[in-house]
N, C-alpha and C positions, 0 to 999 in steps of 0.2 A: 578288082573283082574278087581276088582271093581273100582280101581283108573283109569284104562284105559277107562272103560265105562263112568265114570263121566267126564273125560277130553273130550272124544268124544262128549258127550251130550252138554257140554258148547260150543264147537266149532261150532256145528250145530246151536245152539241158536244165536251166533254172526253172522253166515252166513245168518240166517233168518232175523235178524234185519237190515243187510246191504241192503236187498231188499227193506225195508220200509224206508230207509233214505230219507231225504227231497230232492226236485228236484235240489237244488243247488249243490249236490254231486252225482256222478254216483256210481254204486256199486264198480267199480274198485278203485275209489278215497277214499272211506269211510273206508275201513278196513286196519289194520296194524298188525304187529307182532313185538315182541321185547323181550329183556332179560337183565338181570343185575346181578351183584354180589355185595356183601356188608357184613355187620356185623349184628348179631342178639344178643339180650340180653334175656336169658332164665333163669327164677328164679322160678322153681316149688316148691311147698310147700312140704318139706320132713319131716315135723314134728320134733320130737326130735331125730329120729333115723339116719337121713341122713343129711350130710353136703354138701354144693355145693363147689366143688373144683375150677371150672372155669365156670362162667355164660356167657361167650362170645364165639361166634363161627362164622364161615364163612357161609354166606347164599347165595343161588342161586335162581334165579327166571326166569320163562319164562311166557309170556302172549300174548294174541291176543285180539284185540278190534275192534270196529266198531263205526264210528261217526253217531249218529242219527240226530243231527243238527250241525250247525257250532260250537256250544259251549258245546254240551253234547254228551255222548256216553256210551257204555257198554264194560267192559273188563272181560275176563275169564283168570284165572291164576293158576299156580302151583308153590309152593315155597318149597325149602328144606332149613329149618332154621338152620340146623346143629344139634349138640348134646351138652348137658350139662353133665359135669362129676360130679358124686356123690361118697361119701364114708362115712362109719360109723366106721372107724378104721380098722377092718380086712377085711371088704367087700368093693368092688368097683364095679362101673357100670356106665352106661350112658343112657340117654334117647334122642332119635333122634326125632325131630319135623318136620312134613310136613303139608302144608296147601294146599287146593284147593278150589276155590270159584269163585264168580262173584261179580262185583262191578259197580256202576254207577259212571261216571266220569264227572266232570264239569270243563270247562276251561273258566274263565271270559274273556270277550272281551277287555282285556287290555294287554299291554306288556311293559316291561322295557328294552330298548335297545335289543330287540329281544327275551327276556325271558318272557314266559307266565306261570302264576301260575296254579296249578292243585289241585282240591279237590276230594276226593273219599269217598264213603260210600258203604259198601257191607256186604255180608255174606260169611263165610269161614268154611269149615270142617277141624278140627284139628285132625291129625293122629299121634299117638305116637308109637315108636318102642323101646323096652327095650333091652339093651345089658348088659352082665355081670350078677351080682347077684341082680340087681334092678328089682322090680316089681312095675309098676306105673298104675294109673287109671286116665283117663281124665274125669274130672267132667262135662265139657261142650263140647259135641261132635261138636256142631255148635256155632259159635261166630260171633257177629256183630263187624265189625272193621271199623276204619277210617284211612284215609291217607292224607298226604299233600306233595306237591312237586312242581317242576318247570321243564319246557322243554325249550330247545334252539335248533333252527333249524340250523343244519350244512349245509344242502342242501335243495332242494325242497322236497325230500322224506326221509331224514334221520334226526332224532332228538336225542339229548342227554337228558336223563331224570334222575333227582335225586329226591328220595322220602323217606318218613318215614311212616311206617305202625304200628299201635298198635292193636293187636288182643285181648289181655287180659292184666291184670296187670302184668302177669308173662311172656308175649310174646311180643317182639317188634323187628322191623326190619328196617335197613337202607340199601339202595342199590343205586348203580349208574350203568346206562346201556344205551343202545341205542334202538330205534325202527325204523322200515322201513315200508314204504307204497309205492304202485306203483306210477310211475310218473303220474302226473295229465295231462290229455289230453284235459280237458275242457277249451278252451281259454277264455271263458267268465269270468273265475275266476281270470284272470291276474290282473285286477284292484283291486280286494279285497286283493290279496296277496301283492301287492305293498303298499296298504294302511297300512298294519301292519308293514312295514319296514320304515326306515327313508326316508324322502322325497328326491327325486333325486335333484341334483343341478340345479337351474334355469338357463336356457340359455338366456342371455340377449344380444341383438344386440347393439354394440357400433357404432353409426353412424360416418362415415368419414367426417371430416371437409373439405368441398369443397366450393369454392366461389359460392354463389347463383346466378343463371342466372336470369336476370330480366324477369318477366312474362309479355308477351304482353297482352294488355287489351282485355278482352273477349266481351266488349260492342261494338256493331256496331253503329257508329255515322252517323247521317243523316244530310247532309248539309242544312243550312238555305236557304229558298227560296228567291231569289233576282230577282225582276221583271226587265225586260229590260228597259233601259233608252233611251227614244226617244228625240233627240235634238230639241229644239225649233227653229223655223225659225227666221232668223234675221229680225227685224222690221226696215223698212226704211220709215220714215214719208214723206208724200208729202204735200207740202204747199197748193196747190189748185188743185182740190177740196180735201177736207179732207175725206180720205177714212174711211170706216167703218171697224174696225178690227174684223176679224172672226178668232178666235183662232182654230187651228186644233183639230179635235176630236181624242183623243187617247183611243183606246180600251185596257182596262186592261185584260191581260190573266187570265183565270180561273185557280185557283190553284187546282191541282189534287194531293192529297197526294199519296205516294207510297203504293202499295198493299203489305201487309205483310201477308204471309201465316202462319198459326198456326204451332208452332214447331212440327216436326214429330219425334216420338220416334224411335231411332235406337239402335240396339244391335250389338256389335262387339265382336267376339270371336277370341282370339289369344292364343298362347301357347309358353312357353320357354322350350326347351329340357334341361335335366339335364347334358348331356355330355359336351356341348360346352359353356353353360352359367354359370355353377357352377364348382368350384373345386371339385375333387373327394372326396366323403364322407363328404362334407362340405356345409354350407349354404352361403358361401362367393361368391358374384357375380364376374365373370371374366370380363375383359374389353369388351369382345364380348357381354356378357349379358347386361352390362351397356349401350353399344351403341344401342342394340335392344330396350331397354326401353326408351332411349332418343328419338329414331325415333318414337316410339309409341306416346309419349307425344307431339312431334312436329306435327304429323299427326292430332291429336285431335284439336290442336290449329289452324292449317291451315284450317281445315274444319269448324271452328266455332262451334265445338261440346260442348254443356254444359253438363258435366257429372253429372248424378244423382245417380248412384250406380256402384260400382265395386265389383265383386266377384272374389277373388284371392284364388285358391285352389292348395295345393302342393300334389304331388303323387310320389311314389317310386316303384321299382321293389320288388321281394320277397326275395332278398338277405339280410340276417340278420333276427332278430326277430321282431315281431309285434310292440313291444313298441319302439325300437330304430328307426324303419322305420317311425312310427307316429311322433316321435319327430323331425326327419330330415325333413319330408315333411312340418310340421308346421313352422320350422325355415326358410326353403327356401321361403315359402309364405310370412313370415314376412320380409325377406330381400328384396323381390320384392316390397312390400308395402312401406317400408322405402325409397327406391330409388325413387319411383314414388312421394312420399310426398316431397322429396327434389326437384324434377323437377317441383313442383307446383300443383300437384293433391291433393285435400283435403283429409287428412287421415280419417276424420270422415265419408266419403262416402264409405269406404272400408269395406268389409266383408271378414275376413281372416280365413282360415280353413286348416287343414291337414287331408288327407285320408289315408296316409301310402300306403300299397299295396292293399287296398280293392277294388279299382276301376281301374283295369288294362284294357287297350284298346288293348293289344296284348298279345301273349303267352310269359310267362317268361321262356320257355324252351330253347329259342335261345337268342343269344347276341343282335340281331336286335330287337327282341320283348322287351327285358328288357330295351334297350335304348329308345324305344318309351314310355315305362311306366314311365321312370324317367323324369318328366315334372312338370311345374307350369302353370296351365290354368288360363287365365284372361278373364272374361266376363264383358263387359262395356255396361251399359245402359245409353243413353244420348239423348238429343234433339238438333236438328239443325234448326235454324230460317233462312228462305229464304226470301229475299226482292226483289220484282219486281217493276221496275219503268216504 
């Protein structure tokens, strides 16, 4: 009965600590339960009367814990360390060991191919049960113990743990087991979880080698002013009387330079849909998408638009997870920027970003809405110079 009460008290303490966990973890994400089996080494001091027949036994352990911060936590546990067999010739018996206690857990912020080390320090109550003709007495009812181990994440909420615990010079335990925690629903922790894993392969766009179209000059040339040529009258001399030559008066026209209006800032918005301009689930442009971008570049050149800035933003629907949608949207925006650079638009004027599914313009509940959300938006800021003569 005392063992049940003590176990219940430690569980209540862990539940209380989960409420005070830092804001980076919700109460559902911070607690976990687990268990394991292993081997124990038990070497009680039997004096000169008793000899140890077998000091190794099978041990079992269950525990529950709560994360206080990202790297620290508290665990409550109960262990059955098994029994050690004793004899003194004619008499035989055994002593069974059980422990129950609480420990602080520290997980350094490092990992080796997904394996994180663990350190533990705590206090345990040691309980002995005698069998046969042995009568024992535990000198230290409570003992400070230390533990070392490592964890490896099989899934998002299941870990494998191997650990070693030393309670006293005559009590040691090795065990291997698993622990489980609720699935994490806080999407803001996705980036932190990915940071502990190996980096994802980098997606690089390999440009297609296509003959470069000559760029028309963007400079507007002004023809040089040429005054009209007035033919001189043919001079016919008269012998008598000698006339006085009066050359004709030619009025030179006043040069009036053309009136150039200040460049007016223009903003052009356009969008490429994901269905017809990209291959399904890919960032590769279709021939239809390349024609649409070529027409956009030709229109800018025909209008004499001097581009100052381009904002290219990729978007997806909500099919798939957040991380893959973000990668796909950024890859499609990069594909559009690369093709515009090939067409003669300066790459250094482009601001490229991916928003994934976060900025939907229609409902993702219907196929029509999802098609509208799969897009690449292009915002062009430029100036157009107008000359009046």
